[in-house]
C-alpha positions, 0 to 999 in steps of 0.5 A, spaced: 957 273 591 959 280 593 954 283 589 949 279 591 951 280 599 952 288 597 945 288 594 941 285 600 942 291 605 939 295 600 933 291 600 932 291 607 933 299 607 928 300 602 923 296 605 921 301 611 921 306 606 916 302 602 912 301 608 912 309 610 910 310 602 904 305 603 902 309 610 902 315 606 898 313 601 893 310 606 892 316 609 891 320 603 885 315 601 883 315 608 884 308 609 885 309 617 884 303 621 886 300 627 891 294 627 886 290 632 880 288 629 876 288 636 879 295 637 876 297 630 869 294 632 869 298 638 870 304 634 865 303 629 860 302 635 862 308 639 862 313 632 855 310 630 851 315 634 855 321 631 854 318 624 847 317 625 846 324 627 850 327 621 846 323 616 839 325 620 841 332 619 843 331 612 836 328 610 833 334 614 836 339 609 835 335 603 827 334 605 826 341 606 830 343 600 827 338 595 820 340 598 821 347 596 824 346 590 819 341 587 813 346 590 817 352 586 817 348 580 810 346 579 808 354 581 813 358 577 813 353 571 805 351 571 806 344 568 808 337 570 816 337 569 820 331 570 825 334 575 819 337 579 816 330 580 823 327 582 824 332 587 817 330 590 818 323 590 825 324 593 822 328 599 817 323 600 823 317 600 828 321 605 822 322 610 821 315 610 829 314 611 829 319 616 823 316 620 827 309 619 833 312 621 831 314 628 827 307 630 830 301 633 830 297 627 836 301 625 843 299 628 850 299 627 850 293 623 845 295 617 847 303 618 852 302 612 846 299 607 842 305 609 847 310 607 849 306 600 841 307 599 841 314 600 847 315 595 844 314 589 838 319 590 844 324 592 847 323 585 840 323 581 839 330 585 845 333 582 844 329 575 837 332 574 840 339 575 845 339 569 843 344 563 839 339 559 832 338 558 828 332 560 821 334 558 817 332 552 817 336 546 810 337 543 808 343 539 807 350 543 811 348 549 816 353 551 823 350 551 827 352 557 834 356 555 840 353 559 846 356 561 853 353 564 851 356 571 845 351 571 846 346 576 853 348 579 850 349 586 847 343 586 853 339 584 857 343 589 852 342 595 851 334 593 859 333 593 860 337 599 855 333 603 858 327 601 864 329 603 862 332 610 856 328 612 856 321 609 860 316 613 864 313 606 871 312 605 875 318 602 876 314 595 869 313 594 867 320 596 873 322 591 870 318 585 863 321 586 866 328 587 870 327 581 865 324 576 859 329 578 863 335 576 866 332 570 859 330 567 857 337 568 863 340 565 862 335 559 854 337 558 855 344 559 861 344 553 856 339 549 849 341 550 849 348 552 848 353 546 854 356 544 853 364 543 860 366 544 866 360 544 871 364 548 866 366 553 863 359 554 870 356 556 871 362 561 865 360 564 867 352 564 874 354 567 870 358 572 866 352 574 872 347 574 875 352 579 869 351 583 869 344 583 876 343 585 875 348 591 869 344 593 873 337 592 879 340 596 875 342 602 871 336 602 877 331 602 880 336 608 874 336 612 873 328 611 880 326 613 880 331 619 873 329 622 876 321 621 882 323 625 879 327 630 874 322 631 879 316 632 883 320 636 877 322 641 876 314 641 883 313 643 883 318 649 876 316 651 878 309 651 885 310 655 881 314 660 876 309 662 882 304 662 886 308 667 880 309 671 878 302 671 886 301 673 885 306 679 879 302 681 882 295 681 888 298 685 884 301 690 880 294 691 887 291 692 889 296 697 882 295 701 883 287 701 890 288 703 888 293 709 882 288 711 887 282 711 892 286 715 887 288 720 884 281 721 891 279 722 892 284 727 886 282 731 888 275 731 895 277 734 892 281 739 887 276 741 892 271 742 
């Protein structure tokens, strides 16, 4: 009995510690929510305009980027390529989504669906830049020689855009930020022609460092942005509440003044 009684305080002592660890883990994976469901709903309405603008900027950048890359591939390659066709199609699709995003049909309720529709196109943009050949193999075709550096900037660009401008949870962005670079490293190690074994692994190691840096920077920017937006929302809400309280107090004072003035008039006439 004494051992059980001695063990009960230890459980009560470890419970707050477990709660603190849980909060740290939730902060790390970006699970930041208000305890009140109504407050969380108001926050989503408040932040919707900011997120819509960020996604619109990202779509504009990708429209220009895919259009330029598609034109350059058709001009310099002088042949129809899979990546060139896909870039042109993605450019047209993103133009349509950009127009839809700025119409009255897009609201905060269906905005996450649009974001998850955009996400596969970003992933495909990165995958098609990997160092492997997707063109048909026919006699007389000049095969492209790929290096480990091919596709690195595309993967880094997509990962950074997902972290910084897409309104996703941190763990979803982190999963994509890990899977895409890992796939690129595996493809680089397996498919790229190995002229020098030591040089190949040095280049792959350098790419891994770059991918690690963009993930660290992306997670930092993503969490800082979310926290600053929520803090700004709370500050704005508190200012509005304080102003409303002051207006209510002024209204009560006016009512009291009118009552005192009316009472004094009645007393004077009596």
